[in-house]
PDB file of N, CA, C, O and CB in Angstrom:
ATOM      1  N   MET A   1     215.282  37.149 -62.636  1.00  0.00           N
ATOM      2  CA  MET A   1     214.142  36.301 -62.861  1.00  0.00           C
ATOM      3  C   MET A   1     214.466  35.232 -63.894  1.00  0.00           C
ATOM      4  O   MET A   1     213.897  34.142 -63.853  1.00  0.00           O
ATOM      5  CB  MET A   1     212.948  37.127 -63.301  1.00  0.00           C
ATOM      6  N   GLY A   2     215.358  35.525 -64.804  1.00  0.00           N
ATOM      7  CA  GLY A   2     215.655  34.526 -65.818  1.00  0.00           C
ATOM      8  C   GLY A   2     216.286  35.145 -67.043  1.00  0.00           C
ATOM      9  O   GLY A   2     216.811  36.258 -67.001  1.00  0.00           O
ATOM     10  N   THR A   3     216.227  34.414 -68.120  1.00  0.00           N
ATOM     11  CA  THR A   3     216.847  34.867 -69.370  1.00  0.00           C
ATOM     12  C   THR A   3     215.811  35.014 -70.472  1.00  0.00           C
ATOM     13  O   THR A   3     216.111  34.751 -71.637  1.00  0.00           O
ATOM     14  CB  THR A   3     217.944  33.893 -69.810  1.00  0.00           C
ATOM     15  N   SER A   4     214.605  35.426 -70.129  1.00  0.00           N
ATOM     16  CA  SER A   4     213.516  35.498 -71.100  1.00  0.00           C
ATOM     17  C   SER A   4     213.856  36.320 -72.330  1.00  0.00           C
ATOM     18  O   SER A   4     213.423  35.991 -73.434  1.00  0.00           O
ATOM     19  CB  SER A   4     212.299  36.067 -70.451  1.00  0.00           C
ATOM     20  N   LEU A   5     214.631  37.392 -72.152  1.00  0.00           N
ATOM     21  CA  LEU A   5     214.957  38.233 -73.303  1.00  0.00           C
ATOM     22  C   LEU A   5     215.997  37.592 -74.203  1.00  0.00           C
ATOM     23  O   LEU A   5     216.337  38.152 -75.246  1.00  0.00           O
ATOM     24  CB  LEU A   5     215.451  39.583 -72.839  1.00  0.00           C
ATOM     25  N   ALA A   6     216.505  36.440 -73.825  1.00  0.00           N
ATOM     26  CA  ALA A   6     217.477  35.735 -74.657  1.00  0.00           C
ATOM     27  C   ALA A   6     216.916  34.439 -75.235  1.00  0.00           C
ATOM     28  O   ALA A   6     217.579  33.785 -76.040  1.00  0.00           O
ATOM     29  CB  ALA A   6     218.723  35.436 -73.852  1.00  0.00           C
ATOM     30  N   VAL A   7     215.697  34.060 -74.832  1.00  0.00           N
ATOM     31  CA  VAL A   7     215.099  32.796 -75.261  1.00  0.00           C
ATOM     32  C   VAL A   7     214.028  33.062 -76.312  1.00  0.00           C
ATOM     33  O   VAL A   7     213.097  33.836 -76.086  1.00  0.00           O
ATOM     34  CB  VAL A   7     214.497  32.033 -74.055  1.00  0.00           C
ATOM     35  N   TYR A   8     214.172  32.414 -77.459  1.00  0.00           N
ATOM     36  CA  TYR A   8     213.205  32.581 -78.542  1.00  0.00           C
ATOM     37  C   TYR A   8     212.100  31.553 -78.392  1.00  0.00           C
ATOM     38  O   TYR A   8     212.373  30.444 -77.933  1.00  0.00           O
ATOM     39  CB  TYR A   8     213.887  32.449 -79.925  1.00  0.00           C
ATOM     40  N   PRO A   9     210.843  31.875 -78.762  1.00  0.00           N
ATOM     41  CA  PRO A   9     210.410  33.045 -79.519  1.00  0.00           C
ATOM     42  C   PRO A   9     210.128  34.271 -78.660  1.00  0.00           C
ATOM     43  O   PRO A   9     209.870  35.345 -79.205  1.00  0.00           O
ATOM     44  CB  PRO A   9     209.191  32.706 -80.297  1.00  0.00           C
ATOM     45  N   PHE A  10     210.168  34.145 -77.315  1.00  0.00           N
ATOM     46  CA  PHE A  10     209.833  35.273 -76.459  1.00  0.00           C
ATOM     47  C   PHE A  10     210.738  36.474 -76.702  1.00  0.00           C
ATOM     48  O   PHE A  10     210.280  37.613 -76.606  1.00  0.00           O
ATOM     49  CB  PHE A  10     209.912  34.861 -75.013  1.00  0.00           C
ATOM     50  N   ALA A  11     211.981  36.251 -77.007  1.00  0.00           N
ATOM     51  CA  ALA A  11     212.940  37.341 -77.195  1.00  0.00           C
ATOM     52  C   ALA A  11     212.548  38.273 -78.336  1.00  0.00           C
ATOM     53  O   ALA A  11     212.949  39.436 -78.341  1.00  0.00           O
ATOM     54  CB  ALA A  11     214.319  36.775 -77.455  1.00  0.00           C
ATOM     55  N   ASP A  12     211.778  37.789 -79.297  1.00  0.00           N
ATOM     56  CA  ASP A  12     211.367  38.630 -80.426  1.00  0.00           C
ATOM     57  C   ASP A  12     210.267  39.624 -80.073  1.00  0.00           C
ATOM     58  O   ASP A  12     210.077  40.609 -80.786  1.00  0.00           O
ATOM     59  CB  ASP A  12     210.900  37.762 -81.560  1.00  0.00           C
ATOM     60  N   ILE A  13     209.545  39.384 -78.990  1.00  0.00           N
ATOM     61  CA  ILE A  13     208.405  40.237 -78.649  1.00  0.00           C
ATOM     62  C   ILE A  13     208.834  41.687 -78.462  1.00  0.00           C
ATOM     63  O   ILE A  13     208.153  42.593 -78.943  1.00  0.00           O
ATOM     64  CB  ILE A  13     207.722  39.729 -77.379  1.00  0.00           C
ATOM     65  N   ILE A  14     209.926  41.921 -77.787  1.00  0.00           N
ATOM     66  CA  ILE A  14     210.369  43.282 -77.493  1.00  0.00           C
ATOM     67  C   ILE A  14     210.680  44.077 -78.754  1.00  0.00           C
ATOM     68  O   ILE A  14     210.566  45.303 -78.759  1.00  0.00           O
ATOM     69  CB  ILE A  14     211.590  43.246 -76.601  1.00  0.00           C
ATOM     70  N   ASP A  15     211.071  43.391 -79.820  1.00  0.00           N
ATOM     71  CA  ASP A  15     211.393  44.070 -81.074  1.00  0.00           C
ATOM     72  C   ASP A  15     210.207  44.154 -82.025  1.00  0.00           C
ATOM     73  O   ASP A  15     210.325  44.737 -83.102  1.00  0.00           O
ATOM     74  CB  ASP A  15     212.532  43.367 -81.757  1.00  0.00           C
ATOM     75  N   SER A  16     209.069  43.584 -81.647  1.00  0.00           N
ATOM     76  CA  SER A  16     207.910  43.597 -82.538  1.00  0.00           C
ATOM     77  C   SER A  16     207.094  44.875 -82.416  1.00  0.00           C
ATOM     78  O   SER A  16     206.137  45.061 -83.167  1.00  0.00           O
ATOM     79  CB  SER A  16     207.028  42.407 -82.253  1.00  0.00           C
ATOM     80  N   THR A  17     207.443  45.749 -81.498  1.00  0.00           N
ATOM     81  CA  THR A  17     206.725  47.008 -81.333  1.00  0.00           C
ATOM     82  C   THR A  17     207.235  48.044 -82.333  1.00  0.00           C
ATOM     83  O   THR A  17     208.346  47.937 -82.852  1.00  0.00           O
ATOM     84  CB  THR A  17     206.874  47.533 -79.891  1.00  0.00           C
ATOM     85  N   THR A  18     206.395  49.048 -82.590  1.00  0.00           N
ATOM     86  CA  THR A  18     206.831  50.137 -83.462  1.00  0.00           C
ATOM     87  C   THR A  18     207.874  50.964 -82.722  1.00  0.00           C
ATOM     88  O   THR A  18     207.960  50.902 -81.495  1.00  0.00           O
ATOM     89  CB  THR A  18     205.625  51.027 -83.904  1.00  0.00           C
ATOM     90  N   ARG A  19     208.653  51.722 -83.445  1.00  0.00           N
ATOM     91  CA  ARG A  19     209.712  52.518 -82.821  1.00  0.00           C
ATOM     92  C   ARG A  19     209.151  53.601 -81.905  1.00  0.00           C
ATOM     93  O   ARG A  19     209.868  54.103 -81.039  1.00  0.00           O
ATOM     94  CB  ARG A  19     210.587  53.154 -83.891  1.00  0.00           C
ATOM     95  N   SER A  20     207.877  53.973 -82.082  1.00  0.00           N
ATOM     96  CA  SER A  20     207.284  55.008 -81.237  1.00  0.00           C
ATOM     97  C   SER A  20     206.602  54.435 -79.989  1.00  0.00           C
ATOM     98  O   SER A  20     206.078  55.192 -79.172  1.00  0.00           O
ATOM     99  CB  SER A  20     206.281  55.811 -82.041  1.00  0.00           C
ATOM    100  N   THR A  21     206.604  53.116 -79.836  1.00  0.00           N
ATOM    101  CA  THR A  21     206.004  52.480 -78.663  1.00  0.00           C
ATOM    102  C   THR A  21     206.980  52.531 -77.495  1.00  0.00           C
ATOM    103  O   THR A  21     208.137  52.132 -77.620  1.00  0.00           O
ATOM    104  CB  THR A  21     205.602  51.015 -78.972  1.00  0.00           C
ATOM    105  N   MET A  22     206.497  53.029 -76.355  1.00  0.00           N
ATOM    106  CA  MET A  22     207.353  53.072 -75.172  1.00  0.00           C
ATOM    107  C   MET A  22     207.587  51.655 -74.668  1.00  0.00           C
ATOM    108  O   MET A  22     206.655  50.856 -74.578  1.00  0.00           O
ATOM    109  CB  MET A  22     206.724  53.954 -74.059  1.00  0.00           C
ATOM    110  N   ARG A  23     208.837  51.351 -74.342  1.00  0.00           N
ATOM    111  CA  ARG A  23     209.204  50.055 -73.783  1.00  0.00           C
ATOM    112  C   ARG A  23     209.850  50.290 -72.424  1.00  0.00           C
ATOM    113  O   ARG A  23     210.587  51.259 -72.238  1.00  0.00           O
ATOM    114  CB  ARG A  23     210.166  49.271 -74.739  1.00  0.00           C
ATOM    115  N   LEU A  24     209.574  49.403 -71.479  1.00  0.00           N
ATOM    116  CA  LEU A  24     210.147  49.499 -70.140  1.00  0.00           C
ATOM    117  C   LEU A  24     210.920  48.224 -69.842  1.00  0.00           C
ATOM    118  O   LEU A  24     210.377  47.122 -69.928  1.00  0.00           O
ATOM    119  CB  LEU A  24     209.043  49.740 -69.072  1.00  0.00           C
ATOM    120  N   LEU A  25     212.182  48.383 -69.494  1.00  0.00           N
ATOM    121  CA  LEU A  25     213.020  47.258 -69.079  1.00  0.00           C
ATOM    122  C   LEU A  25     213.302  47.395 -67.591  1.00  0.00           C
ATOM    123  O   LEU A  25     213.865  48.395 -67.146  1.00  0.00           O
ATOM    124  CB  LEU A  25     214.350  47.204 -69.899  1.00  0.00           C
ATOM    125  N   ILE A  26     212.906  46.382 -66.825  1.00  0.00           N
ATOM    126  CA  ILE A  26     213.245  46.302 -65.406  1.00  0.00           C
ATOM    127  C   ILE A  26     214.139  45.084 -65.274  1.00  0.00           C
ATOM    128  O   ILE A  26     213.688  43.946 -65.397  1.00  0.00           O
ATOM    129  CB  ILE A  26     211.952  46.202 -64.472  1.00  0.00           C
ATOM    130  N   ASN A  27     215.418  45.344 -65.021  1.00  0.00           N
ATOM    131  CA  ASN A  27     216.388  44.256 -65.043  1.00  0.00           C
ATOM    132  C   ASN A  27     217.632  44.666 -64.255  1.00  0.00           C
ATOM    133  O   ASN A  27     217.822  45.842 -63.946  1.00  0.00           O
ATOM    134  CB  ASN A  27     216.762  43.878 -66.501  1.00  0.00           C
ATOM    135  N   ARG A  28     218.457  43.706 -63.940  1.00  0.00           N
ATOM    136  CA  ARG A  28     219.708  44.002 -63.236  1.00  0.00           C
ATOM    137  C   ARG A  28     220.692  44.756 -64.127  1.00  0.00           C
ATOM    138  O   ARG A  28     221.506  45.536 -63.632  1.00  0.00           O
ATOM    139  CB  ARG A  28     220.349  42.708 -62.735  1.00  0.00           C
ATOM    140  N   GLN A  29     220.621  44.525 -65.443  1.00  0.00           N
ATOM    141  CA  GLN A  29     221.542  45.187 -66.383  1.00  0.00           C
ATOM    142  C   GLN A  29     220.843  45.410 -67.715  1.00  0.00           C
ATOM    143  O   GLN A  29     219.819  44.789 -67.998  1.00  0.00           O
ATOM    144  CB  GLN A  29     222.835  44.344 -66.586  1.00  0.00           C
ATOM    145  N   LEU A  30     221.399  46.296 -68.528  1.00  0.00           N
ATOM    146  CA  LEU A  30     220.875  46.509 -69.873  1.00  0.00           C
ATOM    147  C   LEU A  30     221.130  45.266 -70.706  1.00  0.00           C
ATOM    148  O   LEU A  30     222.200  44.662 -70.632  1.00  0.00           O
ATOM    149  CB  LEU A  30     221.517  47.755 -70.534  1.00  0.00           C
ATOM    150  N   VAL A  31     220.136  44.891 -71.500  1.00  0.00           N
ATOM    151  CA  VAL A  31     220.256  43.710 -72.354  1.00  0.00           C
ATOM    152  C   VAL A  31     219.586  43.970 -73.698  1.00  0.00           C
ATOM    153  O   VAL A  31     218.800  44.904 -73.856  1.00  0.00           O
ATOM    154  CB  VAL A  31     219.632  42.471 -71.669  1.00  0.00           C
ATOM    155  N   GLY A  32     219.921  43.118 -74.656  1.00  0.00           N
ATOM    156  CA  GLY A  32     219.253  43.131 -75.954  1.00  0.00           C
ATOM    157  C   GLY A  32     219.272  44.481 -76.629  1.00  0.00           C
ATOM    158  O   GLY A  32     220.282  45.184 -76.624  1.00  0.00           O
ATOM    159  N   THR A  33     218.131  44.837 -77.214  1.00  0.00           N
ATOM    160  CA  THR A  33     218.053  46.103 -77.952  1.00  0.00           C
ATOM    161  C   THR A  33     218.085  47.314 -77.037  1.00  0.00           C
ATOM    162  O   THR A  33     218.210  48.440 -77.519  1.00  0.00           O
ATOM    163  CB  THR A  33     216.795  46.139 -78.786  1.00  0.00           C
ATOM    164  N   PHE A  34     217.977  47.115 -75.732  1.00  0.00           N
ATOM    165  CA  PHE A  34     218.087  48.237 -74.804  1.00  0.00           C
ATOM    166  C   PHE A  34     219.529  48.721 -74.676  1.00  0.00           C
ATOM    167  O   PHE A  34     219.774  49.781 -74.100  1.00  0.00           O
ATOM    168  CB  PHE A  34     217.548  47.840 -73.435  1.00  0.00           C
ATOM    169  N   LEU A  35     220.484  47.959 -75.205  1.00  0.00           N
ATOM    170  CA  LEU A  35     221.872  48.422 -75.235  1.00  0.00           C
ATOM    171  C   LEU A  35     222.021  49.610 -76.176  1.00  0.00           C
ATOM    172  O   LEU A  35     222.923  50.431 -76.006  1.00  0.00           O
ATOM    173  CB  LEU A  35     222.813  47.285 -75.663  1.00  0.00           C
ATOM    174  N   SER A  36     221.137  49.702 -77.169  1.00  0.00           N
ATOM    175  CA  SER A  36     221.045  50.851 -78.078  1.00  0.00           C
ATOM    176  C   SER A  36     219.607  51.340 -78.010  1.00  0.00           C
ATOM    177  O   SER A  36     218.814  51.059 -78.909  1.00  0.00           O
ATOM    178  CB  SER A  36     221.466  50.473 -79.568  1.00  0.00           C
ATOM    179  N   PRO A  37     219.263  52.065 -76.957  1.00  0.00           N
ATOM    180  CA  PRO A  37     217.858  52.373 -76.690  1.00  0.00           C
ATOM    181  C   PRO A  37     217.215  53.292 -77.723  1.00  0.00           C
ATOM    182  O   PRO A  37     217.878  54.091 -78.384  1.00  0.00           O
ATOM    183  CB  PRO A  37     217.737  52.997 -75.344  1.00  0.00           C
ATOM    184  N   ARG A  38     215.902  53.146 -77.834  1.00  0.00           N
ATOM    185  CA  ARG A  38     215.076  54.049 -78.628  1.00  0.00           C
ATOM    186  C   ARG A  38     214.820  55.299 -77.795  1.00  0.00           C
ATOM    187  O   ARG A  38     215.028  55.287 -76.581  1.00  0.00           O
ATOM    188  CB  ARG A  38     213.727  53.366 -79.063  1.00  0.00           C
ATOM    189  N   SER A  39     214.379  56.360 -78.425  1.00  0.00           N
ATOM    190  CA  SER A  39     214.180  57.623 -77.707  1.00  0.00           C
ATOM    191  C   SER A  39     213.089  57.530 -76.640  1.00  0.00           C
ATOM    192  O   SER A  39     213.115  58.293 -75.674  1.00  0.00           O
ATOM    193  CB  SER A  39     213.834  58.723 -78.689  1.00  0.00           C
ATOM    194  N   CYS A  40     212.137  56.616 -76.793  1.00  0.00           N
ATOM    195  CA  CYS A  40     211.047  56.523 -75.809  1.00  0.00           C
ATOM    196  C   CYS A  40     211.183  55.322 -74.874  1.00  0.00           C
ATOM    197  O   CYS A  40     210.222  54.962 -74.195  1.00  0.00           O
ATOM    198  CB  CYS A  40     209.715  56.449 -76.526  1.00  0.00           C
ATOM    199  N   ASP A  41     212.358  54.696 -74.829  1.00  0.00           N
ATOM    200  CA  ASP A  41     212.595  53.592 -73.902  1.00  0.00           C
ATOM    201  C   ASP A  41     212.789  54.117 -72.484  1.00  0.00           C
ATOM    202  O   ASP A  41     213.299  55.218 -72.277  1.00  0.00           O
ATOM    203  CB  ASP A  41     213.821  52.771 -74.339  1.00  0.00           C
ATOM    204  N   ALA A  42     212.374  53.311 -71.519  1.00  0.00           N
ATOM    205  CA  ALA A  42     212.612  53.618 -70.109  1.00  0.00           C
ATOM    206  C   ALA A  42     213.219  52.376 -69.463  1.00  0.00           C
ATOM    207  O   ALA A  42     212.902  51.248 -69.840  1.00  0.00           O
ATOM    208  CB  ALA A  42     211.283  54.057 -69.377  1.00  0.00           C
ATOM    209  N   THR A  43     214.088  52.596 -68.491  1.00  0.00           N
ATOM    210  CA  THR A  43     214.737  51.469 -67.828  1.00  0.00           C
ATOM    211  C   THR A  43     214.794  51.685 -66.322  1.00  0.00           C
ATOM    212  O   THR A  43     214.917  52.814 -65.846  1.00  0.00           O
ATOM    213  CB  THR A  43     216.147  51.258 -68.385  1.00  0.00           C
ATOM    214  N   LEU A  44     214.703  50.593 -65.587  1.00  0.00           N
ATOM    215  CA  LEU A  44     214.993  50.546 -64.158  1.00  0.00           C
ATOM    216  C   LEU A  44     216.066  49.481 -64.011  1.00  0.00           C
ATOM    217  O   LEU A  44     215.773  48.286 -64.042  1.00  0.00           O
ATOM    218  CB  LEU A  44     213.697  50.226 -63.276  1.00  0.00           C
ATOM    219  N   ILE A  45     217.294  49.911 -63.852  1.00  0.00           N
ATOM    220  CA  ILE A  45     218.429  48.995 -63.831  1.00  0.00           C
ATOM    221  C   ILE A  45     218.934  48.846 -62.400  1.00  0.00           C
ATOM    222  O   ILE A  45     219.092  49.835 -61.683  1.00  0.00           O
ATOM    223  CB  ILE A  45     219.563  49.496 -64.764  1.00  0.00           C
ATOM    224  N   GLY A  46     219.185  47.613 -61.993  1.00  0.00           N
ATOM    225  CA  GLY A  46     219.720  47.357 -60.663  1.00  0.00           C
ATOM    226  C   GLY A  46     218.956  46.246 -59.983  1.00  0.00           C
ATOM    227  O   GLY A  46     218.369  45.388 -60.642  1.00  0.00           O
ATOM    228  N   ASP A  47     218.963  46.262 -58.664  1.00  0.00           N
ATOM    229  CA  ASP A  47     218.312  45.226 -57.872  1.00  0.00           C
ATOM    230  C   ASP A  47     216.798  45.264 -58.079  1.00  0.00           C
ATOM    231  O   ASP A  47     216.163  46.291 -57.837  1.00  0.00           O
ATOM    232  CB  ASP A  47     218.654  45.395 -56.383  1.00  0.00           C
ATOM    233  N   LEU A  48     216.229  44.161 -58.521  1.00  0.00           N
ATOM    234  CA  LEU A  48     214.809  44.088 -58.854  1.00  0.00           C
ATOM    235  C   LEU A  48     213.925  44.389 -57.653  1.00  0.00           C
ATOM    236  O   LEU A  48     212.991  45.184 -57.757  1.00  0.00           O
ATOM    237  CB  LEU A  48     214.473  42.717 -59.405  1.00  0.00           C
ATOM    238  N   GLU A  49     214.205  43.770 -56.522  1.00  0.00           N
ATOM    239  CA  GLU A  49     213.357  43.958 -55.346  1.00  0.00           C
ATOM    240  C   GLU A  49     213.357  45.413 -54.876  1.00  0.00           C
ATOM    241  O   GLU A  49     212.304  45.962 -54.551  1.00  0.00           O
ATOM    242  CB  GLU A  49     213.822  43.047 -54.213  1.00  0.00           C
ATOM    243  N   ILE A  50     214.522  46.028 -54.842  1.00  0.00           N
ATOM    244  CA  ILE A  50     214.621  47.433 -54.429  1.00  0.00           C
ATOM    245  C   ILE A  50     213.871  48.325 -55.406  1.00  0.00           C
ATOM    246  O   ILE A  50     213.100  49.189 -54.987  1.00  0.00           O
ATOM    247  CB  ILE A  50     216.098  47.874 -54.332  1.00  0.00           C
ATOM    248  N   ASN A  51     214.087  48.127 -56.710  1.00  0.00           N
ATOM    249  CA  ASN A  51     213.436  48.967 -57.717  1.00  0.00           C
ATOM    250  C   ASN A  51     211.919  48.832 -57.688  1.00  0.00           C
ATOM    251  O   ASN A  51     211.211  49.831 -57.807  1.00  0.00           O
ATOM    252  CB  ASN A  51     213.951  48.616 -59.098  1.00  0.00           C
ATOM    253  N   ILE A  52     211.410  47.613 -57.531  1.00  0.00           N
ATOM    254  CA  ILE A  52     209.963  47.415 -57.503  1.00  0.00           C
ATOM    255  C   ILE A  52     209.364  48.042 -56.247  1.00  0.00           C
ATOM    256  O   ILE A  52     208.295  48.648 -56.313  1.00  0.00           O
ATOM    257  CB  ILE A  52     209.620  45.914 -57.567  1.00  0.00           C
ATOM    258  N   LYS A  53     210.035  47.904 -55.109  1.00  0.00           N
ATOM    259  CA  LYS A  53     209.540  48.540 -53.882  1.00  0.00           C
ATOM    260  C   LYS A  53     209.510  50.059 -54.030  1.00  0.00           C
ATOM    261  O   LYS A  53     208.560  50.702 -53.584  1.00  0.00           O
ATOM    262  CB  LYS A  53     210.414  48.144 -52.678  1.00  0.00           C
ATOM    263  N   GLN A  54     210.535  50.637 -54.649  1.00  0.00           N
ATOM    264  CA  GLN A  54     210.557  52.084 -54.868  1.00  0.00           C
ATOM    265  C   GLN A  54     209.438  52.507 -55.814  1.00  0.00           C
ATOM    266  O   GLN A  54     208.782  53.524 -55.591  1.00  0.00           O
ATOM    267  CB  GLN A  54     211.919  52.524 -55.429  1.00  0.00           C
ATOM    268  N   LEU A  55     209.221  51.726 -56.871  1.00  0.00           N
ATOM    269  CA  LEU A  55     208.152  52.033 -57.821  1.00  0.00           C
ATOM    270  C   LEU A  55     206.787  51.954 -57.143  1.00  0.00           C
ATOM    271  O   LEU A  55     205.959  52.849 -57.313  1.00  0.00           O
ATOM    272  CB  LEU A  55     208.206  51.073 -59.020  1.00  0.00           C
ATOM    273  N   LEU A  56     206.549  50.897 -56.381  1.00  0.00           N
ATOM    274  CA  LEU A  56     205.276  50.757 -55.676  1.00  0.00           C
ATOM    275  C   LEU A  56     205.081  51.865 -54.649  1.00  0.00           C
ATOM    276  O   LEU A  56     203.957  52.329 -54.453  1.00  0.00           O
ATOM    277  CB  LEU A  56     205.197  49.396 -54.994  1.00  0.00           C
ATOM    278  N   THR A  57     206.145  52.293 -53.996  1.00  0.00           N
ATOM    279  CA  THR A  57     206.058  53.398 -53.041  1.00  0.00           C
ATOM    280  C   THR A  57     205.646  54.683 -53.753  1.00  0.00           C
ATOM    281  O   THR A  57     204.773  55.406 -53.274  1.00  0.00           O
ATOM    282  CB  THR A  57     207.404  53.597 -52.314  1.00  0.00           C
ATOM    283  N   LYS A  58     206.268  54.968 -54.888  1.00  0.00           N
ATOM    284  CA  LYS A  58     205.917  56.174 -55.653  1.00  0.00           C
ATOM    285  C   LYS A  58     204.480  56.130 -56.156  1.00  0.00           C
ATOM    286  O   LYS A  58     203.838  57.169 -56.305  1.00  0.00           O
ATOM    287  CB  LYS A  58     206.868  56.345 -56.835  1.00  0.00           C
ATOM    288  N   LEU A  59     203.975  54.922 -56.419  1.00  0.00           N
ATOM    289  CA  LEU A  59     202.591  54.752 -56.870  1.00  0.00           C
ATOM    290  C   LEU A  59     201.619  54.650 -55.692  1.00  0.00           C
ATOM    291  O   LEU A  59     200.421  54.453 -55.891  1.00  0.00           O
ATOM    292  CB  LEU A  59     202.473  53.504 -57.748  1.00  0.00           C
ATOM    293  N   ASP A  60     202.131  54.784 -54.472  1.00  0.00           N
ATOM    294  CA  ASP A  60     201.354  54.641 -53.244  1.00  0.00           C
ATOM    295  C   ASP A  60     200.621  53.297 -53.218  1.00  0.00           C
ATOM    296  O   ASP A  60     199.457  53.221 -52.824  1.00  0.00           O
ATOM    297  CB  ASP A  60     200.348  55.800 -53.109  1.00  0.00           C
ATOM    298  N   ALA A  61     201.314  52.245 -53.641  1.00  0.00           N
ATOM    299  CA  ALA A  61     200.701  50.924 -53.737  1.00  0.00           C
ATOM    300  C   ALA A  61     201.468  49.853 -52.968  1.00  0.00           C
ATOM    301  O   ALA A  61     201.080  48.685 -53.001  1.00  0.00           O
ATOM    302  CB  ALA A  61     200.592  50.521 -55.181  1.00  0.00           C
ATOM    303  N   LEU A  62     202.532  50.216 -52.286  1.00  0.00           N
ATOM    304  CA  LEU A  62     203.360  49.210 -51.612  1.00  0.00           C
ATOM    305  C   LEU A  62     202.573  48.456 -50.542  1.00  0.00           C
ATOM    306  O   LEU A  62     202.615  47.226 -50.505  1.00  0.00           O
ATOM    307  CB  LEU A  62     204.586  49.872 -50.982  1.00  0.00           C
ATOM    308  N   ASP A  63     201.860  49.167 -49.676  1.00  0.00           N
ATOM    309  CA  ASP A  63     201.104  48.500 -48.612  1.00  0.00           C
ATOM    310  C   ASP A  63     200.052  47.563 -49.191  1.00  0.00           C
ATOM    311  O   ASP A  63     199.853  46.462 -48.680  1.00  0.00           O
ATOM    312  CB  ASP A  63     200.439  49.534 -47.698  1.00  0.00           C
ATOM    313  N   TYR A  64     199.385  47.989 -50.242  1.00  0.00           N
ATOM    314  CA  TYR A  64     198.361  47.166 -50.886  1.00  0.00           C
ATOM    315  C   TYR A  64     198.966  45.875 -51.432  1.00  0.00           C
ATOM    316  O   TYR A  64     198.417  44.794 -51.217  1.00  0.00           O
ATOM    317  CB  TYR A  64     197.675  47.949 -52.018  1.00  0.00           C
ATOM    318  N   VAL A  65     200.075  45.978 -52.127  1.00  0.00           N
ATOM    319  CA  VAL A  65     200.715  44.797 -52.714  1.00  0.00           C
ATOM    320  C   VAL A  65     201.243  43.873 -51.622  1.00  0.00           C
ATOM    321  O   VAL A  65     201.114  42.653 -51.731  1.00  0.00           O
ATOM    322  CB  VAL A  65     201.861  45.213 -53.656  1.00  0.00           C
ATOM    323  N   LEU A  66     201.830  44.431 -50.580  1.00  0.00           N
ATOM    324  CA  LEU A  66     202.314  43.601 -49.470  1.00  0.00           C
ATOM    325  C   LEU A  66     201.164  42.853 -48.798  1.00  0.00           C
ATOM    326  O   LEU A  66     201.312  41.687 -48.431  1.00  0.00           O
ATOM    327  CB  LEU A  66     203.052  44.467 -48.436  1.00  0.00           C
ATOM    328  N   GLU A  67     200.018  43.518 -48.637  1.00  0.00           N
ATOM    329  CA  GLU A  67     198.846  42.856 -48.059  1.00  0.00           C
ATOM    330  C   GLU A  67     198.362  41.718 -48.959  1.00  0.00           C
ATOM    331  O   GLU A  67     198.021  40.644 -48.464  1.00  0.00           O
ATOM    332  CB  GLU A  67     197.713  43.873 -47.835  1.00  0.00           C
ATOM    333  N   LEU A  68     198.328  41.943 -50.265  1.00  0.00           N
ATOM    334  CA  LEU A  68     197.958  40.877 -51.202  1.00  0.00           C
ATOM    335  C   LEU A  68     198.906  39.685 -51.080  1.00  0.00           C
ATOM    336  O   LEU A  68     198.476  38.532 -51.078  1.00  0.00           O
ATOM    337  CB  LEU A  68     197.961  41.406 -52.646  1.00  0.00           C
ATOM    338  N   MET A  69     200.190  39.981 -50.979  1.00  0.00           N
ATOM    339  CA  MET A  69     201.181  38.909 -50.850  1.00  0.00           C
ATOM    340  C   MET A  69     200.984  38.134 -49.544  1.00  0.00           C
ATOM    341  O   MET A  69     201.076  36.906 -49.526  1.00  0.00           O
ATOM    342  CB  MET A  69     202.609  39.490 -50.913  1.00  0.00           C
ATOM    343  N   ASN A  70     200.714  38.853 -48.456  1.00  0.00           N
ATOM    344  CA  ASN A  70     200.497  38.196 -47.163  1.00  0.00           C
ATOM    345  C   ASN A  70     199.272  37.290 -47.201  1.00  0.00           C
ATOM    346  O   ASN A  70     199.303  36.177 -46.676  1.00  0.00           O
ATOM    347  CB  ASN A  70     200.339  39.240 -46.055  1.00  0.00           C
ATOM    348  N   ARG A  71     198.181  37.771 -47.829  1.00  0.00           N
ATOM    349  CA  ARG A  71     196.974  36.948 -47.943  1.00  0.00           C
ATOM    350  C   ARG A  71     197.241  35.707 -48.776  1.00  0.00           C
ATOM    351  O   ARG A  71     196.799  34.615 -48.420  1.00  0.00           O
ATOM    352  CB  ARG A  71     195.828  37.755 -48.559  1.00  0.00           C
ATOM    353  N   GLU A  72     197.955  35.863 -49.876  1.00  0.00           N
ATOM    354  CA  GLU A  72     198.271  34.724 -50.744  1.00  0.00           C
ATOM    355  C   GLU A  72     199.153  33.715 -50.009  1.00  0.00           C
ATOM    356  O   GLU A  72     198.932  32.508 -50.101  1.00  0.00           O
ATOM    357  CB  GLU A  72     198.972  35.204 -52.036  1.00  0.00           C
ATOM    358  N   ASN A  73     200.142  34.209 -49.287  1.00  0.00           N
ATOM    359  CA  ASN A  73     201.031  33.316 -48.533  1.00  0.00           C
ATOM    360  C   ASN A  73     200.273  32.563 -47.437  1.00  0.00           C
ATOM    361  O   ASN A  73     200.600  31.416 -47.133  1.00  0.00           O
ATOM    362  CB  ASN A  73     202.186  34.117 -47.913  1.00  0.00           C
ATOM    363  N   ALA A  74     199.266  33.203 -46.846  1.00  0.00           N
ATOM    364  CA  ALA A  74     198.486  32.557 -45.793  1.00  0.00           C
ATOM    365  C   ALA A  74     197.664  31.394 -46.339  1.00  0.00           C
ATOM    366  O   ALA A  74     197.317  30.478 -45.594  1.00  0.00           O
ATOM    367  CB  ALA A  74     197.569  33.571 -45.119  1.00  0.00           C
ATOM    368  N   LEU A  75     197.352  31.424 -47.621  1.00  0.00           N
ATOM    369  CA  LEU A  75     196.566  30.352 -48.241  1.00  0.00           C
ATOM    370  C   LEU A  75     197.393  29.106 -48.497  1.00  0.00           C
ATOM    371  O   LEU A  75     196.845  28.019 -48.684  1.00  0.00           O
ATOM    372  CB  LEU A  75     195.962  30.834 -49.543  1.00  0.00           C
ATOM    373  N   HIS A  76     198.709  29.259 -48.505  1.00  0.00           N
ATOM    374  CA  HIS A  76     199.562  28.116 -48.884  1.00  0.00           C
ATOM    375  C   HIS A  76     200.439  27.680 -47.764  1.00  0.00           C
ATOM    376  O   HIS A  76     201.214  26.736 -47.918  1.00  0.00           O
ATOM    377  CB  HIS A  76     200.415  28.453 -50.073  1.00  0.00           C
TER     378      HIS A  76
END
């Protein structure tokens, strides 16, 4: 998607949380402070489209999101 975790001031947001706050990184590779993760960090590393589809499937939300996307695409 981009380099948001490397561009300031946005890059500072991820480090502004307390150490006990769960953080989730969804990215092709580990970056930034996730290279030395906190105990409550979670990551989905790899292909973004595949990981999001798997996550939506586990949440039983894939069909709903695909329908939303189809409706939005039909408007444009």
